[in-house]
C-alpha positions in Angstrom: 0.0 0.0 0.0 3.0 2.2 0.4 2.9 3.2 -3.3 -0.8 4.3 -3.2 -1.2 8.0 -4.0 -2.9 8.7 -0.7 0.4 8.0 1.1 2.5 10.2 -1.3 4.9 12.5 0.6 4.7 10.7 3.9 7.9 9.7 5.7 8.2 6.1 6.7 7.3 7.0 10.3 4.2 9.0 9.1 3.2 6.1 6.9 3.4 3.6 9.8 1.4 6.0 12.1 -1.2 6.6 9.4 -1.7 2.9 8.6 -2.2 2.1 12.3 -4.5 5.0 13.0 -6.8 4.6 10.0 -6.9 0.8 10.1 -5.9 0.6 6.5 -6.3 -2.8 5.0 -5.8 -4.1 1.4 -8.0 -6.8 -0.1 -7.8 -8.5 -3.5 -10.9 -9.3 -5.5 -11.3 -11.2 -8.7 -13.5 -10.1 -11.6 -17.2 -10.0 -10.8 -16.5 -10.5 -7.0 -18.9 -8.7 -4.6 -16.9 -6.0 -2.8 -19.8 -4.4 -0.9 -23.4 -5.3 -0.8 -26.4 -3.0 -0.6 -27.0 -2.2 3.0 -23.2 -1.6 3.5 -23.5 1.3 1.1 -26.1 2.7 -1.2 -25.6 0.1 -3.9 -23.8 -3.1 -4.6 -20.2 -2.8 -5.7 -18.7 -5.5 -7.9 -15.2 -5.8 -9.3 -15.2 -5.0 -13.0 -11.8 -6.6 -13.3 -9.3 -8.2 -11.0 -8.4 -5.5 -8.5 -6.9 -4.4 -5.1 -9.1 -2.3 -2.8 -8.0 -0.4 0.3 -10.4 0.1 3.1 -9.7 2.7 5.7 -11.4 4.5 8.5 -11.3 8.2 7.7 -12.9 9.0 11.0 -9.6 8.2 12.6 -7.6 10.8 10.7 -6.4 12.9 13.6 -3.8 15.5 14.2 -0.7 13.6 13.4 1.9 15.1 11.1 0.6 12.8 8.4 -3.1 13.9 8.7 -2.8 17.0 6.6 -0.9 15.2 3.9 -3.5 12.4 3.7 -6.4 14.9 3.6 -4.7 16.8 0.8 -4.2 13.5 -1.1 -7.8 12.5 -0.6 -9.0 16.0 -1.8 -6.8 15.6 -5.0 -8.1 12.1 -5.7 -11.7 13.2 -5.1 -11.3 16.3 -7.4 -9.8 14.2 -10.2 -12.6 11.6 -9.9 -15.2 14.4 -9.9 -13.7 15.8 -13.1 -13.8 12.4 -14.7 -17.5 11.9 -13.7 -18.3 15.4 -15.0 -16.7 14.6 -18.3 -18.6 11.3 -18.6 -21.9 13.2 -17.8 -21.1 15.7 -20.5 -20.4 13.0 -23.0 -23.6 11.1 -22.2 -25.7 14.2 -22.3 -25.5 13.8 -26.1 -28.6 12.1 -27.4 -27.2 10.2 -30.4 -24.7 7.4 -30.2 -22.6 9.1 -32.9 -22.3 12.3 -30.8 -21.4 10.3 -27.7 -18.7 8.4 -29.6 -17.3 11.5 -31.2 -17.4 13.4 -27.9 -15.6 10.6 -26.1 -13.0 10.0 -28.8 -12.3 13.7 -29.1 -11.8 14.1 -25.3 -9.3 11.2 -25.4 -7.6 12.7 -28.4 -7.2 16.1 -26.6 -5.7 14.4 -23.5 -3.2 12.5 -25.6 -2.5 15.2 -28.1 -3.0 12.7 -30.9 -5.6 11.7 -33.4 -4.4 8.1 -33.0 -5.7 6.9 -29.7 -6.1 3.7 -27.7 -9.0 3.5 -25.3 -9.1 1.3 -22.2 -12.3 -0.5 -23.2 -13.5 -3.4 -25.3 -16.8 -2.8 -27.2 -19.0 -3.9 -24.3 -17.2 -1.7 -21.8 -17.3 1.2 -24.3 -21.0 0.7 -24.7 -21.5 0.6 -21.0 -19.4 3.8 -20.6 -21.6 5.5 -23.2 -24.8 4.2 -21.8 -25.8 2.5 -25.0 -26.3 -1.0 -26.5 -23.2 -2.8 -27.8 -24.7 -3.8 -31.1 -26.0 -0.3 -31.7 -22.5 1.1 -30.9 -20.8 -1.4 -33.2 -23.2 -0.5 -36.0 -22.6 3.2 -35.5 -18.8 2.8 -35.4 -19.0 0.9 -38.7 -21.1 3.6 -40.2 -18.6 6.2 -39.1 -15.7 4.2 -40.5 -17.6 3.7 -43.9 -18.2 7.5 -44.0 -14.4 8.1 -43.5 -14.8 9.8 -40.1 -12.8 7.3 -38.1 -10.7 4.2 -38.6 -10.5 1.6 -35.8 -9.2 -1.9 -34.9 -10.3 -3.2 -31.6 -9.6 -0.5 -29.0 -7.4 1.7 -31.3 -8.9 4.6 -33.2 -7.8 7.1 -35.8 -9.8 10.3 -36.0 -9.7 11.7 -39.5 
């Protein structure tokens, strides 16, 4: 857990104090494993892929020298996640599949400063991200390819 972003900037002693105070524990889950069930939180949480999850008790973040650093890290992580969710909401506000696809691919292209991009999704995951049906997404991607708007192979795209 030492390499987790939340612990960046902590000395070895601060890290040890923080781990003990917040009862941090790391757990490994396989794909589709139940991480949390409704009742524990608002909704069920399942692993989308094999993953490691760290649980911690934030109520125990006290006044140690490490506390401010951890709070700052948590704020940075939360802010980045919020930006990601806002971007996804903006993309999915489009009504047509084509606009969702173009908005998403364009945002990835801007981040990578390239018209040749690789996305971290297979077709089903991309459809899920865009809140659309996989077969409808595939049909639209093929139509966009046939119209010369994009080229693609699996998760690699070229915006023309």
